[in-house]
Legacy VTK file of the C-alpha trace (Angstrom):
# vtk DataFile Version 3.0
C-alpha trace
ASCII
DATASET POLYDATA
POINTS 73 float
59.036 -5.430 -47.484
57.241 -2.118 -47.821
54.862 -0.546 -45.316
51.745 -1.604 -47.243
52.721 -5.264 -47.002
53.635 -4.875 -43.338
50.263 -3.295 -42.492
48.527 -6.500 -43.602
50.340 -8.553 -40.957
49.176 -9.051 -37.390
50.988 -7.624 -34.394
52.354 -11.060 -33.505
53.758 -11.575 -37.017
55.396 -8.149 -36.886
56.976 -8.895 -33.511
58.362 -12.193 -34.849
59.754 -10.454 -37.939
61.278 -7.755 -35.729
63.157 -10.362 -33.689
64.394 -12.074 -36.883
65.667 -8.772 -38.272
67.408 -7.829 -35.028
69.222 -11.169 -35.054
70.150 -10.667 -38.704
71.610 -7.212 -38.012
73.549 -8.598 -35.044
75.026 -11.399 -37.165
75.911 -9.050 -40.026
77.580 -6.579 -37.677
79.469 -9.426 -36.029
80.763 -10.576 -39.420
81.769 -7.011 -40.244
83.608 -6.637 -36.930
85.428 -9.922 -37.567
86.764 -8.360 -40.786
84.841 -10.713 -43.015
83.703 -9.589 -46.414
79.921 -9.265 -46.500
78.095 -10.714 -49.495
75.753 -7.740 -49.546
77.034 -4.677 -47.687
73.638 -3.001 -48.115
71.925 -5.768 -46.105
72.598 -4.072 -42.749
71.040 -0.832 -43.903
68.040 -2.572 -45.467
67.389 -4.606 -42.302
67.678 -1.537 -40.075
65.188 0.332 -42.241
62.715 -2.531 -42.088
63.128 -2.597 -38.302
62.262 1.107 -38.269
59.173 0.502 -40.413
57.943 -2.249 -38.109
58.557 -0.170 -34.977
56.666 2.724 -36.566
53.664 0.516 -37.307
53.692 -0.955 -33.809
53.849 2.557 -32.361
50.942 3.697 -34.543
48.941 0.715 -33.318
49.760 1.550 -29.688
48.680 5.179 -30.098
45.571 4.271 -32.083
46.664 6.091 -35.234
46.341 2.949 -37.330
44.830 -0.375 -36.296
46.747 -3.494 -37.256
44.712 -6.608 -38.112
44.066 -8.745 -35.057
44.987 -12.407 -34.980
42.086 -14.818 -35.125
43.029 -16.936 -32.109
LINES 1 74
73 0 1 2 3 4 5 6 7 8 9 10 11 12 13 14 15 16 17 18 19 20 21 22 23 24 25 26 27 28 29 30 31 32 33 34 35 36 37 38 39 40 41 42 43 44 45 46 47 48 49 50 51 52 53 54 55 56 57 58 59 60 61 62 63 64 65 66 67 68 69 70 71 72
């Protein structure tokens, strides 16, 4: 997912996606440490980059640089 698509999501959706990606990276690294062949070796790198994008957007929202859409609860 690119930054433009991520900016359209609410803070809660980004936090949920961040948790999913962190679990995915953990599982992929665990498989790699267990000497299993990964289906897509690039998946770890791609997930880590998306984590960085999400953290950047959350940081921008915290500092007021860019406002994320608010949830309509």
